[in-house]
C-alpha positions as CSV (number, residue, x, y, z in Angstrom):
1,X,-39.1,2.1,-32.5
2,X,-40.9,4.3,-30.1
3,X,-39.1,6.9,-28.0
4,X,-40.0,7.9,-24.3
5,X,-38.7,10.6,-22.4
6,X,-40.2,11.9,-19.3
7,X,-39.4,13.8,-16.0
8,X,-39.6,12.7,-12.3
9,X,-39.3,16.0,-10.4
10,X,-35.7,18.2,-11.3
11,X,-34.5,14.7,-12.8
12,X,-34.8,14.0,-16.5
13,X,-34.8,10.2,-17.6
14,X,-32.8,9.6,-20.9
15,X,-34.5,8.9,-23.9
16,X,-34.9,5.0,-24.6
17,X,-36.3,3.3,-27.7
18,X,-38.5,0.2,-27.4
19,X,-38.7,-2.1,-30.0
20,X,-42.4,-2.6,-31.6
21,X,-42.6,-6.1,-30.4
22,X,-46.0,-7.0,-29.2
23,X,-45.1,-8.8,-25.8
24,X,-47.4,-10.5,-22.7
25,X,-48.1,-9.2,-19.8
26,X,-48.5,-11.8,-17.2
27,X,-50.3,-11.2,-14.0
28,X,-49.7,-13.3,-11.1
29,X,-52.9,-13.0,-8.5
30,X,-52.1,-15.4,-6.0
31,X,-49.6,-17.3,-3.9
32,X,-52.2,-19.8,-3.6
33,X,-52.1,-23.6,-5.6
34,X,-54.3,-26.4,-4.6
35,X,-51.3,-28.7,-6.5
36,X,-47.9,-29.5,-5.6
37,X,-46.0,-30.2,-9.1
38,X,-42.2,-30.4,-8.4
39,X,-41.7,-28.9,-11.8
40,X,-43.4,-25.6,-11.4
41,X,-40.9,-22.5,-11.6
42,X,-43.7,-20.6,-10.0
43,X,-43.3,-17.5,-11.9
44,X,-40.3,-16.1,-9.9
45,X,-42.3,-15.9,-6.7
46,X,-41.3,-18.1,-3.8
47,X,-45.1,-17.9,-1.9
48,X,-43.9,-15.0,0.3
49,X,-45.4,-12.0,-1.8
50,X,-48.7,-10.8,-0.2
51,X,-51.6,-9.8,-2.5
52,X,-51.4,-6.1,-2.1
53,X,-52.6,-5.3,-5.2
54,X,-56.9,-4.6,-5.8
55,X,-58.6,-4.9,-9.0
56,X,-58.2,-1.2,-9.6
57,X,-54.6,-1.3,-9.5
58,X,-54.2,-4.0,-12.2
59,X,-56.4,-2.1,-14.6
60,X,-54.7,1.3,-13.9
61,X,-51.1,-0.7,-14.6
62,X,-52.4,-2.3,-17.9
63,X,-53.1,1.4,-19.0
64,X,-49.6,2.2,-17.7
65,X,-47.7,-0.6,-19.7
66,X,-49.2,-1.2,-22.6
67,X,-48.5,2.7,-23.4
68,X,-45.1,2.1,-23.5
69,X,-44.7,-1.9,-24.3
70,X,-46.8,-3.2,-27.0
71,X,-49.1,-5.5,-25.6
72,X,-50.9,-8.9,-27.5
73,X,-52.0,-11.2,-24.6
74,X,-53.1,-10.3,-20.9
75,X,-52.3,-13.6,-18.9
76,X,-53.6,-14.7,-15.4
77,X,-51.1,-17.2,-14.7
78,X,-50.0,-19.3,-11.8
79,X,-50.0,-20.1,-9.2
80,X,-53.9,-21.2,-9.6
81,X,-55.7,-18.2,-10.8
82,X,-58.7,-19.1,-9.8
83,X,-58.1,-19.3,-5.9
84,X,-58.4,-15.7,-6.5
85,X,-61.7,-14.1,-5.0
86,X,-63.8,-12.2,-7.4
87,X,-61.4,-12.7,-10.1
88,X,-64.3,-11.4,-12.3
89,X,-63.6,-8.0,-11.0
90,X,-60.1,-8.0,-13.2
91,X,-61.6,-10.1,-16.1
92,X,-64.6,-8.2,-17.2
93,X,-63.0,-4.4,-16.9
94,X,-59.8,-5.9,-18.7
95,X,-62.1,-7.1,-21.3
96,X,-64.2,-3.7,-21.5
97,X,-60.6,-2.2,-22.4
98,X,-60.6,-4.4,-25.5
99,X,-57.7,-6.6,-23.7
100,X,-57.0,-10.1,-25.5
101,X,-57.4,-12.4,-22.3
102,X,-56.1,-15.5,-21.7
103,X,-55.6,-17.7,-18.7
104,X,-53.5,-20.8,-17.2
105,X,-55.0,-23.1,-14.7
106,X,-55.3,-26.5,-13.8
107,X,-59.2,-26.5,-14.1
108,X,-60.1,-28.0,-10.9
109,X,-62.2,-25.2,-10.2
110,X,-63.6,-24.4,-13.8
111,X,-67.0,-25.9,-12.8
112,X,-67.3,-23.4,-9.7
113,X,-66.4,-20.4,-11.7
114,X,-67.7,-21.2,-15.1
115,X,-70.0,-17.9,-15.1
116,X,-67.0,-15.5,-14.2
117,X,-64.8,-16.5,-17.0
118,X,-66.6,-15.7,-19.9
119,X,-64.7,-12.8,-20.8
120,X,-61.5,-14.8,-21.5
121,X,-60.3,-15.3,-25.4
122,X,-58.2,-18.5,-24.3
123,X,-57.6,-20.3,-21.5
124,X,-55.2,-23.1,-21.1
125,X,-55.1,-25.9,-19.1
126,X,-51.9,-27.6,-17.4
127,X,-52.7,-31.3,-18.3
128,X,-49.6,-33.7,-18.4
129,X,-50.9,-36.9,-18.6
130,X,-54.6,-38.6,-18.9
131,X,-53.1,-41.5,-16.7
132,X,-54.7,-41.6,-13.1
133,X,-52.1,-42.8,-11.6
134,X,-49.4,-40.5,-13.2
135,X,-51.6,-37.5,-13.0
136,X,-51.5,-37.8,-9.2
137,X,-47.4,-38.7,-8.7
138,X,-47.2,-35.2,-10.5
139,X,-49.6,-33.1,-8.9
140,X,-49.4,-34.8,-5.5
141,X,-53.3,-34.7,-4.6
142,X,-55.8,-37.4,-4.9
143,X,-57.6,-35.6,-7.9
144,X,-60.0,-37.3,-10.4
145,X,-58.7,-37.0,-13.9
146,X,-62.3,-37.8,-15.1
147,X,-63.2,-34.3,-13.0
148,X,-60.8,-32.6,-15.0
149,X,-62.1,-33.9,-18.3
150,X,-65.0,-33.0,-17.7
151,X,-64.5,-29.6,-17.1
152,X,-62.6,-29.2,-20.4
153,X,-65.8,-30.4,-22.1
154,X,-68.2,-28.1,-19.9
155,X,-66.1,-25.3,-21.2
156,X,-66.3,-26.4,-24.8
157,X,-70.4,-26.5,-24.6
158,X,-70.7,-23.2,-22.6
159,X,-68.3,-21.3,-24.7
160,X,-67.6,-22.8,-28.1
161,X,-65.7,-20.1,-29.4
162,X,-63.2,-19.8,-26.6
163,X,-59.6,-21.1,-27.8
164,X,-59.1,-24.1,-25.2
165,X,-55.3,-25.3,-25.0
166,X,-53.9,-28.2,-23.2
167,X,-50.2,-27.2,-21.6
168,X,-48.0,-30.3,-20.8
169,X,-44.6,-30.7,-19.8
170,X,-42.5,-33.8,-21.5
171,X,-41.1,-35.9,-18.8
172,X,-39.4,-39.0,-19.3
173,X,-42.0,-41.4,-17.5
174,X,-44.4,-41.2,-20.1
175,X,-42.6,-43.2,-22.3
176,X,-42.7,-46.2,-20.4
177,X,-45.7,-47.0,-22.4
178,X,-46.9,-45.8,-25.5
179,X,-50.6,-45.7,-24.1
180,X,-49.7,-42.4,-22.0
181,X,-49.0,-40.1,-25.4
182,X,-51.4,-41.9,-27.5
183,X,-54.6,-41.1,-25.2
184,X,-54.0,-37.8,-24.9
185,X,-53.1,-37.2,-28.6
186,X,-56.9,-39.1,-29.3
187,X,-58.4,-36.8,-26.7
188,X,-57.0,-33.8,-28.5
189,X,-58.2,-35.1,-32.2
190,X,-61.6,-35.8,-30.8
191,X,-62.5,-32.7,-29.7
192,X,-60.4,-30.3,-32.0
193,X,-58.5,-28.9,-28.9
194,X,-54.4,-27.4,-29.1
195,X,-51.8,-29.0,-27.1
196,X,-48.7,-27.3,-26.5
197,X,-45.9,-29.5,-25.3
198,X,-43.0,-27.9,-23.4
199,X,-39.5,-29.2,-22.9
200,X,-38.6,-29.6,-19.2
201,X,-35.9,-27.2,-17.5
202,X,-33.2,-27.3,-16.9
203,X,-32.1,-30.3,-19.3
204,X,-30.1,-31.6,-16.2
205,X,-33.4,-33.3,-14.8
206,X,-33.6,-36.5,-14.8
207,X,-36.8,-36.6,-16.4
208,X,-35.5,-34.5,-19.2
209,X,-36.8,-35.7,-22.9
210,X,-36.6,-33.5,-26.2
211,X,-39.6,-32.6,-28.0
212,X,-38.3,-34.8,-30.8
213,X,-39.1,-37.9,-29.0
214,X,-42.9,-37.1,-29.7
215,X,-42.4,-36.5,-33.4
216,X,-42.9,-40.6,-34.1
217,X,-46.1,-40.8,-31.8
218,X,-47.7,-37.6,-34.0
219,X,-46.9,-39.0,-37.5
220,X,-48.5,-42.2,-36.2
221,X,-51.7,-40.4,-35.4
222,X,-51.0,-38.3,-38.7
223,X,-50.2,-35.2,-37.5
224,X,-48.3,-33.2,-39.8
225,X,-45.7,-30.2,-39.8
226,X,-47.4,-26.8,-40.5
227,X,-44.5,-25.3,-42.5
228,X,-46.7,-22.0,-43.4
229,X,-48.0,-21.5,-39.9
230,X,-46.2,-18.4,-38.1
231,X,-44.8,-19.5,-34.7
232,X,-41.9,-18.2,-32.7
233,X,-38.3,-19.8,-33.4
234,X,-38.8,-22.0,-30.5
235,X,-41.8,-23.4,-31.5
236,X,-43.3,-26.2,-33.9
237,X,-46.8,-26.9,-34.6
238,X,-48.0,-30.2,-35.8
239,X,-51.8,-30.1,-37.4
240,X,-54.3,-32.8,-37.9
241,X,-57.7,-31.6,-39.5
242,X,-58.7,-29.7,-36.2
243,X,-56.5,-30.6,-33.5
244,X,-52.8,-29.0,-33.0
245,X,-49.7,-30.1,-30.9
246,X,-47.2,-27.2,-30.5
247,X,-43.7,-28.1,-29.5
248,X,-41.7,-25.8,-27.6
249,X,-38.7,-25.4,-25.7
250,X,-38.3,-23.2,-22.4
251,X,-37.5,-19.7,-23.3
252,X,-34.5,-20.0,-21.0
253,X,-33.2,-22.8,-23.0
254,X,-33.8,-21.6,-26.5
255,X,-31.5,-18.2,-25.4
256,X,-28.8,-20.4,-23.9
257,X,-28.9,-22.3,-27.0
258,X,-28.5,-19.6,-29.6
259,X,-26.4,-17.7,-27.5
260,X,-28.5,-14.4,-26.9
261,X,-27.7,-12.1,-24.7
262,X,-30.4,-10.6,-21.8
263,X,-31.1,-8.2,-24.3
264,X,-33.2,-10.3,-26.5
265,X,-35.2,-11.6,-23.3
266,X,-35.7,-8.0,-22.4
267,X,-37.3,-7.2,-25.6
268,X,-39.3,-10.5,-25.6
269,X,-40.1,-11.9,-22.3
270,X,-43.6,-11.5,-20.9
271,X,-43.5,-8.8,-18.4
272,X,-44.5,-10.4,-15.1
273,X,-46.1,-8.7,-12.1
274,X,-46.4,-10.2,-8.7
275,X,-49.5,-9.8,-6.8
276,X,-47.1,-7.5,-4.5
277,X,-46.6,-5.1,-7.1
278,X,-43.6,-5.6,-8.3
279,X,-42.6,-6.2,-11.7
280,X,-39.7,-8.1,-14.1
281,X,-39.5,-9.7,-17.8
282,X,-37.0,-12.6,-16.1
283,X,-39.0,-15.6,-14.7
284,X,-36.1,-16.7,-12.6
285,X,-34.4,-13.4,-11.4
286,X,-35.3,-12.4,-7.9
287,X,-34.3,-8.5,-8.7
288,X,-37.6,-7.6,-9.6
289,X,-38.7,-3.8,-9.7
290,X,-41.0,-2.9,-7.0
291,X,-43.9,-0.4,-8.6
292,X,-46.3,-0.7,-5.2
293,X,-46.1,2.6,-4.2
294,X,-46.1,4.2,-7.5
295,X,-49.3,2.3,-8.4
296,X,-51.0,3.1,-5.1
297,X,-50.2,6.6,-5.6
298,X,-51.2,6.7,-9.7
299,X,-47.6,8.0,-10.2
300,X,-47.5,8.2,-13.7
301,X,-44.2,9.4,-14.3
302,X,-42.2,6.8,-11.7
303,X,-44.2,4.1,-13.4
304,X,-43.2,5.0,-17.1
305,X,-39.6,5.2,-15.2
306,X,-39.6,2.0,-13.9
307,X,-41.0,0.4,-16.9
308,X,-38.6,1.5,-19.3
309,X,-36.0,0.1,-16.9
310,X,-36.8,-3.1,-18.0
311,X,-35.7,-2.4,-21.6
312,X,-32.3,-0.2,-20.4
313,X,-29.3,-2.3,-21.5
314,X,-27.5,-1.7,-18.6
315,X,-30.1,-3.3,-16.3
316,X,-28.9,-6.8,-16.1
317,X,-30.6,-9.8,-14.6
318,X,-28.8,-12.4,-12.5
319,X,-29.8,-15.2,-14.4
320,X,-28.6,-18.3,-16.5
321,X,-27.0,-15.8,-19.2
322,X,-24.5,-13.8,-16.9
323,X,-23.3,-17.0,-14.9
C-alpha cells in the first residue's frame, strides 16, 4: 500500500492508502469513429466531448498518475484513435518515458499510419467476424474484410515482435452457421494471433450468448485450457501452439455476479481520461472528475487531490452497483 498526503492552499487532504495493483491508463483521444457498431459502449463519452488536451497534456498527466497509481498499460482506445491527427506526437514521447503502449483500433487506417505506430507494444483490432455480410451489418459501413485482413498481415510483417490481438464480442448471430466461428479460429491458428472473446453486455440483449458456447468449437480445433497461465478472475485462456483464445466477461457483469462493491471497481478498473480532460474509473457513469484546468495550469497538488478522490470509499459512481 502507498499513502498520499498533500495540501492545497490551507486545505490538508486526508491520507488515503491506494493498493499496489497495476492498472491501465486509458486515453480516449477523439470522439470520432468511422464505424457505427450498435453495441459499442463508447467509453462513457456521448460524442459531445471536445478535443481539448494537447500531446504535452497527455504526457504531463501520465507522469502525475503513475506517481499515484501503479500503472501497467497506457491504452489509446475508442472511439477510433487513428483518427487523431499527429497521434505519433503522443505515442513516441510516451515510449520515451518507458510506458507500455497499447492501442484498440478497427484497423481501417493501419496502412496509412504504419510508420506512426512503431512505438506500440501491443495493438488490438476490433473484429467480430470474418464473414463480409455480417461484418457490414455490425459496423454499418461498406468496408472490405479483405482490407482489414491485409492490414493485419501488414502489421505482422512490418513489426514481427509486436503483440497483435483480435478483440471480438460474442453475438448469438454467429452461431447460425459454424463456419462463422471456425473461419476466425483457422485464421488465428495460421498466423499465431491472440483472440479475445468478450461476452455482450448487458445480458438482457437478445444477441447475448455465454462464453461457454464457444468451448466446443475450441476443442474441435485442438485448443486446450491453459490452467497455469496467470489471468484475471474473469478470464480463461485456451491455447493451440502459438495461437490463444481468451474468454472474458464484461467487468461490470463480473462484479455484479460476484456481489462485489464499487470499491473493487475503484481499485481494479482502468483509469479513463476523455479528450476534454475528465477522468473516471467507471465506464458507464457520467459523473466524471474534471481535471482540465488543473492539467492546463500544471497544478500538481490539485491533480493529486482529484486523482486520490477516485480511490476514496466515500466517492460513489452512479452505475449498476447502486441501482
